[in-house]
N, C-alpha and C positions, 0 to 999 in steps of 0.2 A: 358567673364571673362578669357578664355584661351588666348585670344589675349593680354590682360593686362599682364598675366604671362610671355608670350614670350618677350614682350617689356621690362619688368622689369629684365628678366634673365641676369646675368652677371654684373649688376650694383650694386653699394653700395647704401644702404638706404640713402635717402636725409636728414633724420633727425638725425640718430645716426652715420652715416658714418662708421659703423662697420660691420653690417650684410648685406647680399645680399638682394636686393629689391625683394619683392614677388608680388607686385601689384602696379598699378598706381591708385591713389585716383581719382574717378570720379569728386569729388568736386573741388580739387585743382590741379589735374594732377601731383602731387608729386609722385615719385616712392619711396616706402617705404617697410620696412620689416614687417612681420606679427606682431612682438612684438610691434613695434612703431604704427602700425595701430590699434591694440587693445587699446593701451594707448590713442591715440588722439581721437579715436572714443568715448571711454567711457568718457574721460575728457571733450569733447565738450558737451556731454549730461549733465554731472554734472554741467558745467558752465551755461547751459540753465536753469537747475533746480534752481540753486542758484540765478542767476541774476533775474529770474522772480518770485522768492519766491513761488515756486509751492507747497511746503509742509511745515508743521510745525511738530516739534517733538511730538510723541504720536498719530498722526493721523492714522486712519484706511483707507487704500487705496485699492480700487478694480481695478484690471487690466483687461480691456476688452480682453478676450482671445478667439480667434477664432481657434487657431491651426496653423494659417498662419505664414509667416516669420516675419511680423512686430510685432505682439503681442507676439510671442515666444521670439524674441530678446529683446523686451521691458521687458518681465517678467524676463529674465535672467539678463539683464544689471541693471535693477532697484533693483533686489535682491543683486547683487554685490555691487552697489553703496551704498545701504542702510547699508550694513555691513561695507564697507570700510570707509565711511564718517560719520557713526553714525547718519543717518537721524532720527532714532528712530521711524520708521514706522512699522505698522502691515499691511502686504501685503496679498491680497487674489486674486485668479483667479475667474473671473466671465464670464461664457459662455452662449450664447443664442443658443438654438436648434430651428431653424426655421422649421424643419420638411422637409428637402430636401433629399430624398433618394439618396444614392450614392455620396453625397457631405458632408453635415453636419454630418451625422452619422459617416463617416470615420474621419473627422477632429476632432470630439469630442474625438475619441480614442487617438489622438495625445495630446490633452489637458489633458486627464486623465494621460497620461505618464508624461507630464510636471509637473503635481501636485506632483508626486513622485520624479521626478528628481530635482525639485527646492525646495521641501518641503513647498509648499504653499497650503493652503486650497482652495478647488474648490467648487463653487456653479454653478449649471446649471439651467436655467429657460427656459421653452419651450413655443412656440406660442400656442401649443395645450392646455396646462394647463391654460395659461393666457387668450387666446381669443377663444378657442374652434375650432381653425382652424390651419392646417399646411400649409406651402407654397405650398406643392404638391397639396393640396385640393383647395387652392386659384387659382393656375395656371390652374387647371383642370376646374374651373368655369369661370374665366375671360380671360384665354389665356395668351400669353406672353407679350401682349401690356400693359404697365404701371404696370407690376407686381413688378418692382423695387420700385415704389412709395409706394405700400402697404407695402412691406418688410422694406423699410427705416423707415416708421412711426412706424411700429410694433417693429422694432429692437431698436429704440431709447427709446421707452417706456419700452420695456422688460429690457433693461440695467438699466433704472431708478428704475424699480421695484425690480430687482435683487440687486442693490446697496442698496436700502432701507431695503431689507431683511437682508443684511449683516451688516446694520447699519454703513456704511462707511461714511467718511467725504468728500471724493473725488473719482472720477472715472477717471482713466487714459486710454487713447486709443493709439493705434499704428499709428495714422495718421502721415505720413511723409511729407517731403518737397514737393515731387512730388504730393501727394494727395492734399495738400493745394494749390499748383500752379494750379492744374486742377480745383479746386473749384473756384478760382479767375477767371480763363478763362471762366468757365461755366457761372458764374454770369454776366460777361461782355457780353457773347454771347446771354444770355437770356434778357439782358437789366435790370437785377436785381441788379442795382448799390447799392441800399440801404443795401444789405446784405454783401457787400464787407468788411466793417470794422469788422463785426462779424466773417466772415469765416477765417480771418487771425489772430484772437485772439488766444493766446496760452491757455487761460482759458476762458471758456464760462459757462453760466448758474449760474453765481455767485449770481444772484437774485432768483434762484430756490432752490429746496431742496438739490440737490447734484451737485456741480460744476464739470465740466469736464476739464481735462488738456491734453496737447499734448506735451510731452517731446521730441518727434522726429520732432518738427516743422521745424527745419533747417537740418535734417538728410536726406541725399539722399537715395532713395530706393536701388540703386545699392550698396551702401556701407552697407546697412542692409543685403542684399543678401550675400555680400562678408564676412561679419562678421559671419553670420550664417553658411556659408560654411566652413570657416577656423576653427571655433569653433566646428564644427560637431554637431550643435544643431538639435534637433528633431522637424521638422515642416512639415506641410501639404501644398503642393504646387498647388493643383488643383483649377482652377477658378470655381465660381458658375455656374452651368449648365443653369441657367435661365438668365444670364446677358451677353451673347456674343454680343448682339446688343445694349447694354445700351449706352445712349448718352455720358456718361462720357468716354467711351472707345475711342471715336473719339478725345476728348480733350487730353486724355492720349497719344495717338499716336503722336499728334501734338507737345506736349511738349517734347516727346522723340526725335523728329526730331530737335527741337530747341536745346536740350541739346547736341546732336551730333555736332552741329555747334558751340555752345558756352556753355560750362559747367556751367557757372554762370547764365544761363538763368532762371533756376528754382528759385534761390534765388532772382533774379531781379524781377520776376513776383510777388513773395510774397511781396517784398518791395513795388512794385507798388500798390498792394492791400492795404497795410498798410498806404501808403501815400495819397490815394485818399481822397479828401475833398468832403463831400456830401453837395449839395446845401440845404439851409434851406427850399426850396420849395419842396424838394423830399419827397414823402410820405413814411415813414418808415413802415416796416411790424409790424402789431400789434399782440402781442402774447396773445391768449385767453386761456380759459379752456373748455375742452369738457364737454357739459352738461350731458353726459351719464356716462363717466368713471372718470371725474374729473382731467384728465391729460392734459398737455400742448397741445394746438392745434392752428393751424392758422385759423381754421374754428370752429364754435360752435359745430357742430355735427360730426366732424372728417370725416372719409372716408365712402362712400356709401355702402361698403360691408355689413355693419351691417343691412342695409335695406333688404338684400337678405335673411338673416337667419330668 
């Protein structure tokens, strides 16, 4: 970020041609001032919301809030756009406490401050209350191998349960363009072509109880960081202590390398995922219902951890 500042220093903003440039946009490489950056950043997200008809007036919307940069910026921007453009939404913060000492307990303190800063009601659901296990306890039992698989399944269901408790119409998450490009690449590397169309969808779960939306689908992670930095937003920046060797991390580093060589690479990967045509002979994943808890599952009985208890 400091390098971008140095390169921009002394030049006039590409957009307004009046104020001095403060940064170079990672997405377009335009050198612009802070005020124009705020405007284009927020307007692009507004256009994504309008173009994709993500919300309807009067809807109750839960914002998946982890305390990290993505969800914090999402909560801030969505609150601003809701007021500015009269979306007519009732917004809530929804957090999941996975039970990870030294990580989630600290980040939840950030979310609690965001509740006051943005004036948004907060609901916290925990793995311990929902499942009888914390991630600390799970990792102690199974080790670090495949722990992200357990956490991913538990987290998705916890968000669904929390959203149901809030009686919301939709759940929005801070998944950004980098995240979606990573998922496209991961599905290709795993040979999981059938999931490509779903992973690039801006709204998923429309046939389920509570649809999920991704307003940041085309928003670069670097720009989210810049926005949070310039706006002095209060967020938590530590990575999960259990995911340093997660497979996704290798895809993330590869995409960062591509972005350095070609900034549009992230959007190009997303577009490639959108444009894939799935052969009629490809077996699509079947979504079932867990016979024990009744929630969505790719297998009838969900994860084998339940057999241990």
